[in-house]
N, C-alpha and C positions, 0 to 999 in steps of 0.2 A: 212532550212529554209520549214517553214508550210505553209502545202498546201495555208491557209490563207492570211501569209503573199507575198507569190506568187502569188496570187491572188492578190492581194495589189497593187502589186508591176505592176503588168501586167494594170493594170486599168491605175495605174498613168500615164505605159507609156504611156496607148493610147493614151489619156487624154491631156498628152505633146505631141506627134504626130499629131494629132488632132487639137491645135490648133498652131503647128509650121507652118503646109501647109495653112491655113489660112491666120497666119498673117503674111507668107511670101508672099501670092499673092498679098499682098497691098492693095488698097483700098481702104475704108471702115473700120477703125476697126475695129473686128469681136467682138459681144457679147459673152458674159457669155453660152445665151442658144444659141447661133450657134454655140458655141467651144462643148455645150455636143449635140449637134446632129450628130458633126461630128464626133466625141468622140463615137454614138453610145450608151451613160448614159445621165439618167436625169439628169432633173439642180439638183435636191437633193444631185446627188449622184457628182456631178464634184464640189459640194458648200462644199460637207463634204470630198472632198478631198484636194479643194485649195478653203476656208473660201472666199478669195476675190481674186478680178483681178491682182493687184500685188503679193500675194502671187503667183501667176498662175504665171505671170510672173516672178517671183523669179525665181521658180523651173527650171522655164523651159530656164532663160539665166545656170544657173549651167547646165543643162542637156546639151545644146549647146556648153561649155566652156568642160565639159568630152570629147565631140564626137571629138573637131577641135584637145581640146590637147594630146588624143588617137590615132589622125592620124597622129600628130604628130610626138608624138616618136616612130611609127610605123614609119616613114619617114626614120630612119637612116640617119639626116640632117648632123652631123659631120662626117659619113663616107663615103659619096658621093662627088661628085663633083659639086660646089659650081652651076655653071647650072642645076643641074639635081635635086639641093638641092633647087633651089625658083619652078622647072616644080614639085615635088612634093609637096610644100607649097600650091601653086595654085591648085592642085588640090582636098590636104585635104581642101581647101576651099572652093572649089565649090562642093564639093562632099555633104559637111558634111552643106553648108555656104545657099547651095539652101534653104535649110529647115529651116535654121536659119536666112533668110536673116534680116529679122524684128527686130531680135535680135542686131546686126553685128553693126548697126545704132543704136542702144540703149544700149550704155554696163555701161548705171545706174542700170540694171536689175543682174549684175553680181559686186560678193561683191568688195570691193574695195581691187587694187590691185594682188589680181585672173586673173584679164585678161594681167596685165603686166606678170607677173610672169611665166606664162603658154602657154602664147602664144607670147607676145611680147617678151623676154627673148631668146626663141628658135629660132626665128626669126630672130632681132640683134644678135644674134652670126654668123647665119648661112652671114650676108650682112658685118661685120666687116671682116669677113675671107671674103671673097671676094674680099673688100679695099683691103687687107694685101696682099692678093699675086697677083693681080693686073687682076683678075675679071673684079670686078670693077674702075671706071672711080674715081682718086683720090680730086677730088675737087668738091664732093659729099658728105656727113659725113650716119653715118649709119644710124640715125632718118632719114633725108631728107630721104633717099631712101626707110625707112621702112615709109616714110610719104605713097610718092608715089607709093608702092607697094599696100596698106593697100585696098587704092582707086583703085586700077585693084583689087585687089580681093573682094570688093564691090560691085564693077560691076561685076566681075564675076559670083556672087553667087547673082545676081539681073539677072542676061540674064540665067542662070539652074533657077535659081526658076519660071520666066515670061515664063518657057517654047519659047527662043530665039532661043538659042543654049541646047545643052545637056552640062550635068557635063565636058565630056572632052575638046569638043571643045573650052567651057568656060573654062576653065581652061589651055589651050592652047591658048589663047589670052590673058589673065590676061597674061603669064610669055613672049612669045613673047612681048609682047609691052613693057614691062617691062624691059629687058633684053637686046632688041635692042636699046634702051634709055641710059643704065647702065653702059653696057659695054664697054671698052675701043673701 
């Protein structure tokens, strides 16, 4: 990678990181001016990298998807007991989701099908395995369990983003509530 490409990537990453932090904090939506200021770049630089707010949010959605997907890939969900897999999923979302909490509730900024393929499928596979091996109650489908788990993951991400708890505590909250309600 050339020096100018490396600089470009670092500036783009700084802009996306600043945008993620501002947007995850909630409240009034951050303006492009706020994002440029938080990233330590001029507004003109921000617009050179991301000509519109929509392009910035789309890039942020892709970065969030890449980060969560990488954490799930590293979690080894297929090689651990289901309950440990749920704890690992919760930790992945709390760690990455706290930074990208804004986007968790706005999947329209992630290309169609990518969210389902890269995050939904591995989590659903874990949930199906839990139903099949008797870890989870058989009267709930994997889709129903996924919906309930998704809500808890979103709330854990918000808890971490709003500094209501640390990442580990937020992850423990989500996995404990889910497992206590879903297990036999």
